[in-house]
N, C-alpha and C positions, 0 to 999 in steps of 0.2 A: 535280501537283495543288497547287502552291504557292499559298498564300493561302486555301485552302479550310479552314474551321474545322470540326472534328468536334464534334458535339453528342451528348451521351449523356443518360443519366438524371441528374437532379440528385442531388448527394451532400450529406448533412447536414454542416454545419460541425463538429459534434461528432466525426464520424468522421474528418474531416481533422485536427482537433486531436489526437485520440487517436493517429493515425499519426505525427504530428510529435513529440508529447510523450513517448510511451512509451519510445522509445530513449534520450531524454535523462534521464528519470527512472530508468531501469534503470542507466545509466552513473553518474549522480551520487548517487543515493540507494539503489540496489539494489532499487527498488520498482517495481511495475507500475502503470500508470494504472488497470487493472482493479480492483486492490485499493482504490485511492483512490475510484473511482467506486462501488464496492460496499460502502463502509465502513458505510453505514447498515444494510444487510442483515446485515453481519457483527457489528457492535457493538450493534445495536439502536438505535431512534430516540432513546431517552433519553440514551445515551452519545454517539451520533454527532453530536448538535448541539453538544456541548462538547468534542469530541476529533477528532483526525485522525491517520492514520499519517504519520510523517515520513520514516522511513528503516529499511531492514533492514541490520543490521550483522553481517556474516559474520565468524566467527573466522578468524584467519590460520592457514594450513596451511604448515608448514615444508617438508614433503615431499609428493609426490603420493600416496604410500601411507599417509599419515596417515588415521585413521578420520574419517568424517563427523561433524561436530558441528553441532547446530542453531544458528540465528542468533538475534539479539536484535532484536525489533521495537520501534523507538523511536516513541512516541506522544506528540504534543503534547496537553495537556489543561488545561482551565480549572478553577481553584479546587476546589470540593467534588466535582466530577465525577471528580477524580483519585482520591479515596477510593473511590467506586463502582467505578471502573475497576480499582483495586487488588484489591477484593473479587471482581470478576468476571474477573480475569486468566486463570485456568485455562480458563474457558469461551471467552473471546476467543481464546486461543491455539488451542484446538481448532477453532474456527470458521475462523480464518485458515488453519490447516493443511488443513482440509477444502477451503477455497476454492482453495488453491495445489495441492492434490492429493498432498501428501506432508508428512512431519513436518519442515518447514523451520524453524519457530519454536520455540525452547525456553524463552524468557523474554521478558518485556516490561519496557522501561524507560520510565518516565513523566517527561516534561518538562512542568513547569507553566509555561504561557505562554498568552497570548491566542490564541484560535482564530478565524480569520475564516471566516464562512460563505460 
């Protein structure tokens, strides 16, 4: 059946992009594309327009039997939104942990820089 093309149901480009980008983001930034895509639901519309998750920084474990320590979520944030994010950090941590399904994040680090929508 050489030369015969298989046609199936069309696949949205966003699904293909997710499949391609998710492994890259996990390897480079320790973050899932799902977290980035759901940021507005997690942070709320007011914070989400001026911030975005950049990276999850896991503490180094010297030995395999070292106890689990939660990671730091690094968030890029613009100007005054950083102050709002700092005040709501506890709630954002709880929402991110609920999204991930376990207590993965213990603290937030805020980087003040322009956020592109």
